[in-house]
C-alpha positions as CSV (number, residue, x, y, z in Angstrom):
1,M,-15.1,-2.6,-6.9
2,A,-14.0,1.0,-6.3
3,S,-10.9,2.4,-7.9
4,D,-8.8,5.5,-7.7
5,S,-6.8,4.5,-10.8
6,S,-8.2,7.5,-12.7
7,V,-6.3,9.9,-10.3
8,P,-3.2,11.2,-12.2
9,I,0.0,9.6,-11.2
10,S,1.4,13.1,-10.5
11,H,-1.1,13.5,-7.6
12,V,-0.2,12.3,-4.1
13,R,-2.7,9.8,-2.6
14,I,-3.0,8.8,1.1
15,S,-3.7,5.3,2.1
16,P,-4.3,4.9,5.9
17,S,-3.3,1.5,7.3
18,A,-6.2,-0.1,9.1
19,L,-3.6,-1.9,11.3
20,S,-3.5,1.2,13.5
21,A,-7.3,1.5,13.7
22,D,-9.5,0.5,16.7
23,F,-10.3,-3.1,15.9
24,S,-13.3,-3.0,18.2
25,K,-15.1,-0.7,15.8
26,L,-13.3,-1.4,12.5
27,G,-16.2,-0.6,10.2
28,E,-16.8,2.7,11.9
29,E,-13.1,3.5,11.7
30,C,-13.2,2.9,7.9
31,E,-16.2,5.2,7.6
32,Q,-14.4,7.9,9.5
33,I,-11.3,7.6,7.3
34,E,-13.4,7.9,4.2
35,K,-15.1,11.1,5.6
36,A,-11.7,12.4,6.5
37,G,-10.7,12.4,2.8
38,A,-8.5,9.3,2.4
39,D,-7.9,8.0,-1.1
40,R,-8.0,4.3,-0.2
41,I,-7.6,1.9,2.8
42,H,-4.6,-0.3,3.3
43,W,-5.0,-3.7,4.8
44,D,-1.9,-5.3,6.3
45,V,-2.3,-9.1,6.2
46,M,0.2,-11.1,8.2
47,D,0.5,-14.9,8.5
48,G,2.9,-15.3,11.4
49,Q,5.4,-17.0,9.1
50,F,6.6,-14.5,6.5
51,V,6.4,-11.9,9.3
52,P,6.2,-12.6,13.1
53,N,2.7,-11.3,13.7
54,L,-0.8,-12.3,12.7
55,S,-3.4,-9.8,11.5
56,M,-6.7,-9.6,9.6
57,S,-8.2,-12.2,7.3
58,A,-10.2,-11.8,4.1
59,D,-13.4,-12.3,6.2
60,I,-12.6,-9.3,8.4
61,I,-11.9,-7.1,5.3
62,K,-15.1,-8.3,3.7
63,S,-17.1,-7.3,6.8
64,C,-15.9,-3.7,6.4
65,R,-16.6,-3.5,2.7
66,P,-20.2,-2.3,3.0
67,W,-19.2,0.6,5.3
68,V,-17.3,2.6,2.6
69,T,-16.9,3.1,-1.1
70,L,-13.1,3.7,-0.9
71,P,-10.8,1.3,-2.8
72,F,-9.3,-1.4,-0.6
73,E,-5.7,-2.7,-1.1
74,A,-4.6,-5.9,0.5
75,H,-0.9,-6.0,1.4
76,L,-0.2,-9.8,1.8
77,M,2.7,-10.3,4.1
78,V,2.4,-14.1,3.7
79,R,4.4,-17.0,2.4
80,E,3.3,-18.3,-1.0
81,P,0.2,-16.1,-1.3
82,D,-1.4,-17.8,-4.3
83,H,-3.9,-19.8,-2.4
84,L,-5.3,-16.7,-0.7
85,L,-5.7,-14.4,-3.7
86,K,-9.3,-15.4,-4.6
87,G,-10.5,-14.8,-1.0
88,F,-9.2,-11.2,-0.9
89,A,-10.5,-10.4,-4.4
90,E,-13.9,-11.7,-3.3
91,A,-13.7,-9.6,-0.1
92,G,-13.6,-6.5,-2.2
93,C,-9.9,-5.7,-2.5
94,D,-9.4,-3.6,-5.6
95,S,-5.6,-4.1,-5.4
96,I,-3.7,-7.0,-4.1
97,L,0.0,-6.5,-3.3
98,V,2.4,-9.4,-2.8
99,H,6.0,-9.6,-1.7
100,A,8.5,-10.6,-4.3
101,E,10.4,-12.4,-1.6
102,A,7.4,-14.6,-0.7
103,C,6.4,-15.7,-4.2
104,V,7.7,-18.9,-5.8
105,H,6.7,-17.7,-9.3
106,L,6.1,-14.0,-9.2
107,H,4.9,-13.8,-12.8
108,R,2.3,-16.4,-12.2
109,T,1.0,-14.8,-9.0
110,L,0.7,-11.4,-10.7
111,S,-1.2,-12.9,-13.6
112,A,-3.5,-14.7,-11.2
113,I,-4.3,-11.4,-9.4
114,R,-5.2,-9.7,-12.7
115,D,-7.3,-12.7,-13.8
116,L,-9.4,-12.1,-10.6
117,G,-10.1,-8.6,-11.7
118,S,-7.9,-6.8,-9.1
119,R,-4.9,-4.5,-9.7
120,A,-1.6,-6.2,-9.1
121,G,1.2,-4.9,-7.0
122,V,4.7,-6.0,-6.0
123,V,6.2,-5.2,-2.6
124,L,9.9,-5.0,-2.0
125,N,11.5,-5.1,1.5
126,P,14.2,-2.5,2.2
127,H,17.1,-4.8,1.3
128,T,15.5,-6.2,-1.9
129,P,16.9,-4.9,-5.2
130,I,14.6,-3.5,-7.8
131,D,16.0,-5.8,-10.5
132,V,13.2,-8.4,-9.7
133,L,10.7,-6.0,-11.3
134,T,12.4,-5.8,-14.7
135,H,10.7,-8.8,-16.4
136,V,7.2,-8.4,-14.8
137,L,6.6,-4.7,-15.6
138,D,3.7,-5.5,-17.9
139,L,1.8,-7.1,-15.1
140,I,2.4,-4.5,-12.4
141,D,0.1,-1.6,-11.5
142,T,1.9,-0.6,-8.2
143,V,5.3,-1.1,-6.7
144,L,5.2,-0.8,-2.9
145,L,8.6,0.0,-1.4
146,M,8.9,-0.9,2.3
147,S,10.6,1.8,4.3
148,V,10.5,-0.4,7.4
149,N,11.0,-4.1,7.8
150,P,7.5,-5.7,7.5
151,G,5.6,-7.1,10.4
152,F,5.1,-4.4,13.0
153,G,3.3,-1.1,13.0
154,G,4.8,2.1,14.5
155,Q,8.4,1.6,13.3
156,S,10.8,4.4,12.4
157,H,11.2,5.3,8.7
158,I,14.3,4.0,7.0
159,R,15.6,7.0,5.1
160,S,18.1,5.0,3.0
161,V,15.1,3.8,1.0
162,V,14.7,7.2,-0.6
163,P,17.4,6.7,-3.3
164,K,15.7,3.4,-4.1
165,I,12.5,5.3,-4.8
166,S,14.4,7.4,-7.4
167,D,15.9,4.3,-9.0
168,T,12.5,2.6,-9.1
169,R,10.9,5.7,-10.8
170,R,13.6,5.6,-13.5
171,L,12.9,1.9,-14.1
172,L,9.1,2.3,-14.2
173,D,9.4,5.2,-16.6
174,G,10.4,2.6,-19.2
175,A,7.1,0.7,-18.8
176,D,4.4,0.9,-21.4
177,H,1.8,2.0,-18.9
178,P,1.7,4.2,-15.7
179,I,2.8,2.4,-12.6
180,D,2.4,3.9,-9.1
181,I,5.1,3.9,-6.5
182,E,3.8,3.4,-3.0
183,V,5.8,3.8,0.2
184,D,4.9,2.1,3.5
185,G,6.7,2.6,6.8
186,G,7.0,5.4,9.2
187,I,5.3,7.9,6.9
188,N,4.3,11.1,8.7
189,A,4.6,14.9,8.2
190,S,8.4,14.8,8.7
191,T,9.2,11.9,6.4
192,I,6.8,12.1,3.4
193,A,8.5,15.0,1.6
194,A,11.7,13.2,0.7
195,S,9.9,10.2,-0.6
196,A,7.5,12.3,-2.7
197,A,10.3,14.3,-4.2
198,A,12.1,11.0,-5.1
199,G,9.0,9.9,-7.2
200,A,6.5,8.1,-4.9
201,N,2.9,9.1,-5.3
202,I,1.0,6.8,-2.8
203,F,1.7,6.8,0.9
204,V,0.6,4.3,3.5
205,S,0.4,5.8,7.0
206,G,-0.9,4.1,10.1
207,S,0.0,5.8,13.3
208,G,0.7,9.0,11.3
209,V,-3.1,9.2,10.6
210,F,-4.8,7.3,13.4
211,N,-2.7,8.8,16.2
212,H,-2.6,12.4,14.9
213,P,-3.5,14.8,17.7
214,D,-5.8,16.9,15.4
215,G,-7.7,14.0,14.0
216,Y,-7.8,12.0,10.8
217,A,-8.8,14.7,8.4
218,S,-6.0,17.0,9.6
219,A,-3.5,14.2,9.2
220,I,-4.6,13.3,5.7
221,T,-4.8,16.9,4.5
222,E,-1.4,17.7,6.0
223,L,0.3,14.6,4.4
224,R,-1.3,15.3,1.0
225,E,-0.3,19.0,1.0
226,I,3.3,18.2,2.0
227,G,3.6,15.4,-0.6
228,N,2.2,17.4,-3.4
229,H,4.4,20.4,-2.6
230,A,7.5,18.2,-2.6
231,R,6.5,16.7,-6.0
232,G,6.3,20.2,-7.4
C-alpha cells in the first residue's frame, strides 16, 4: 500500500473527501484528484446507524484502488467497526480511522488495525474530550478531530474545535512517536488557517475541493499554501 508517512509532520497535507466526488465516475475522479496534487484520498464510510446516512463499502473503495497510487484512508463512521476492518485493509486502505465513541474496546480495535498492516487513527466528535486518547497513544498514528458533527457533507465548520486542536497537540507531543492531527469538517480557504496554526497538519476537504470554481488543483494548492503559511 502507498504511504505518505514520510512527509514531515510540520508539512500540511490535503486529503480530499471522495464523498463530494461524482459517484458515476469515481475512479476517474480519484485519478483527477491525484493529478491535482492531493496527498491522499479520504473515504467516508457510513452505516446508517452511528450516523444517519449510508455511503461507500469496502468493495467500492477496492474498485478505485487501481486508478491511483495515492494513500487511501477509510474513516469508519460505523458502530462497532471491528468486523469491517479486514475488508477495508484488503481494499487497499493504508489508514483506518475509527470513532472512539463507536468502539467497545478501543485499544483492541487499534491493535487489530495495526495487525492488518494499516496505520491506525482515532476520530473524536466535536463534543468528545481528548482524555480518551491518553492510554492508547502508543497505538495511534493519527488523531482526526471532527469540526462538524459526522454524517453529512457540506456542513459549516465548528470554530470552537480550534482550541481542542491546540490541547490535542500538547497531549500528542508527549508521545514517543510523531502523531498527525487531522481535521475534518467545513475545511476551505477561509477556515484552514486557524486549525493549522493550532497544530493540525492534515486537512480533509470535500466541497472545498470538488466544488472549487477554479478546479481541483487550484483548490488543493490554495489550501496547502494557506495551511503551511499559518503553521509558520
